N, C-alpha and C positions, 0 to 999 in steps of 0.2 A: 637414657629414656628421653631426655630433653631433645637430643639430636634427632631421635626418631620422630618425636612430635613435630619438630621443625620441618623435617623432610615431608611428613604427611601433609603439613599445612601448605608447603610449597607445591606439592602434587595437586592439592585441591585448588590452589590458585591458578595453576596452569590449565586445569580442566575448565575453570570458570572463564579464563581468558579465551580459550578455544571455543567455548560455548557462545561467548559474546560475539566473537568474530564470525562464527558460523551463522549466528542469528542476524548479524549485520549483512552478511553476504546474501542470506535468504531474503531479507527485506529489500536489498538492492535488486535482486532478481524479480521481486514482485512489484517493483515500481512500474507504473504505466509507461508504455513506450513513448508517450508524449514527452516524458522527461529527458529523452535522449536526443542527440542530434541525428540528422540524416545519416551521417557517416558512421556513427556508432551503431545505429540499427542495422545498416547495411553490412557492417563488419560482423555483427552478431549472426546475421544470416549466412555469411560466408563461412564462419567458424562452424555453425551448425551443419552446413552442407558438407564440409570437409571432414569433420570429426564425428558427427552424429550417426547413429545407426539407421535412421530413417531420413532420407533426403527431403521428404515432403515436410518435415518439421521446420525446414528453413524457409518455407514458402511464406509463412505469416510475416516474417521480418521484411521480405522484399515487397510484399503487398502493403505493409504499413508504411514503408518509406514512400511509396507512391501516393498513399492516401494522405499522410501527414505533411509531406514536403513535395507537392506537385510542381512540375515545371522546373525542377532543379536537375543538375547533372546526375545526382544520385537516384532521383526518380527515374530518369531515363535508363540508367544502368540496372536499376531494380526491375524494370519492366522486361528487359531482355533476359534477366536472370529468372524471372517468373516463367517465361517461355521455356527456358532450359530445364528448370526443375520439373515443370509439368510434363515435358516430353520424357524426361528421365524416369519419371514415375508412371509412365504409361497413360497419362491423361491427355491423349492426343488432340481431341477436339478443343479442349481448353488451352492447350499449348498453341494451337493454330490461332485461337482468338487473341492470345497475348502477343504472338508474333505479328499478327495483322494490325493490332493496335499500335505496336511499335512502328510499323511501316507507315501507318496513317499519320502518326504524330511526328516521326523523324525520318522522312523518306530519303533525305540526303545524308544521313548520319553514316559514319564509318562502319557501324554494326548493322546497317540495313541489309547487307549481303548475308550476314549470318542469320538475321531474322527470316529472310526469304528461304535460306537453306533449311532452317528449322521447320518451316511450314512444309517444305517438300519432304523432309524426313518423317514428319508426322503422318504423311500418307504412305511413304515407302515402307516404314517399319510396321505397317499394318497389313502388308501384302503377305498372305498366308500361302497355304498349299494351292497347287494348280486347280484343284477341284472346286474351289470357292468362286463366288462371283468376282469378276475382275474390275468392278467399278472403281475401286480404290487404286488399282494399277493405272488406269487412265488418268485419274486425278494426280497420282504421283508423277506420271510422265509430263503432264501439263505444268505442274509446279517445278519440277526439275528443269524443264525447258526455260522457265522464267529466270532461274538462277544462271543458267548457261548463257542466255542471251542478254540479260540485264547486267550481270556482273561477271563478264568473261575474264577479267583480270584479277578477280578475287581468289583467295586461297581455297574457296569452296567450289570453284568452277570444275576443276578436274574430277573431284569426287562426285559432283553432280553428273558429269558425263558418264562415268563408270556405272553409276546407279541407274542412269537413264537406259544404258545398253542392257543392263540386267533386267530391268522392268519390261523393256521391249521384248526381250527374249522370253520373259515370263508369259506375255500375252500369246506369243507364238506357241508356247508349250500348251497353253489352254486349248488353242485351236487343234493342235495335234492330238491331244487327249480325246477330244470329242470326235475328231475324224477317225481315230482308231476304233472308237466304240462303234461308230456306224459301219466301218469296214468289217469289223468282226461279225456284225449281224448281217452282212451282205447288203446293206443299204448303200449301194455304191454312189448313187447320185448325191445323197446327203453328205457322204464322206468326201466326195470330190469338191463340194462347195467349201468345206473346211480346209482341205489341203491347198486349194487354189488361193485362198486368202493368205496362207503362209508364203506361197510362191510369189504372189503379186505384191503383198503389203509388208511382209517380214523377210524379204530375201537376204537381208544382212545378218540374220540370226543363225544360230547353230542348228536349226531345225529344217532348213531348206532342202538339204540332201535327202533326208528321210521323206519329206513331203513329196518330192518328185518321184521317189521310189513307190510310195503308196499310191500315187496317181497311176503309175504303170499297173499296179495290181488292180486298181479300181476299173480302169479302162479295159484291161484284159477280161475282167469279170463281166463287163458289159458287151464284150466282143468288139470294142472300138479300137482296132489295132493302130490306126493312124495316130490317134492321140497317145496311145501307149508308147509307140516308137518315138514320137516327138518328145515326150517327157523324158524318156531314157536318153535321147540325144542331148538334151539340156543337162541332164545329170552327168553324162560323160564329158561334156564340154567344160563343166565347172568343177566336178568332183570325181574325176576318173579314178583317183586313188581311194575313194570311199568304198567301204564294204557294201553300201547300198547300191552303188553302181554295178558291182559284180552280181548282186542279187537280181537286179533288173535285167542285166545282160543275160543271165542264165534263164530267166523266165521267157524272154523273147527267143532265145536260141532254141528252146524246146518247141517253139511254134515255127521255126525256120524264119524268124524275123530278126531285124537288126536295128540298133539305135540310129535313127535318122529322122529328120524333119519331113513329115509327109502331110499332105492335105492343106486345108486353109483354117485349121482349128486355132484356138487361142495359144496353144503351146507351140505350134509350128511358127506362129507369128513372133512369139518371144524368142525362139531360137534364131530366127533370121535377124531380128534386131540385135541380138547379142553378137552374132557373127560380124555385124557391121559396126560393132562397138557402141550400140545403143541399148539402153535398158528402159523398161517401162517406168 
């Protein structure tokens, strides 16, 4: 019985010790962040970001580093981390503000390229389906161009180039969508305006071949055969293996016409410049 009593006492002692330790740990967690160094607060933010279920919970630590220890190396690092966390959590406007502050304070820092890239991403990641307004796409293109031109040797330049091309293609897709809508309603002049934009301004995108074919359809719908033939000639010159060229060729063949540059229209001018090795 004595042994049992001693064991129970020891068990109670262990519980008390654990209780005290837990209480101390809780008190330590409740200590104001002012009691910690910049490095300690920054590390707590990193741990929260890596192990926490909610990345946004790490934000307070990075913000407090900047507030409590301004103009230090950890404040600088905390600012770029704020931009990263805000972007990760979809707070794009706030992410841009933090990234811009970093660039304002530390324009020559080694992380300036990353801050600029985060600003571009904050626009790029908001580009939604083609049907929506494309204002953000233009802003993404502008911001990506800054990364490409200002930091060409950075590790972010190549990614920025790829995203620039995708955003550029996205704009062309928007023009095509509107053009198809007008074409379906037989509003040929309105459709031509959209397809012409693709041919003249987005000729490096994946939509040019279709735009040229749709122009053939539009001009044939208006009875303007010179323009239709010229558009098909450009299509054949650049995209002869494309199914769009075959479709255009068949449309012309039904009318005993052939793909060739004719007249003095804008499409025949493009064709002649291309043959001479010149592009608009």
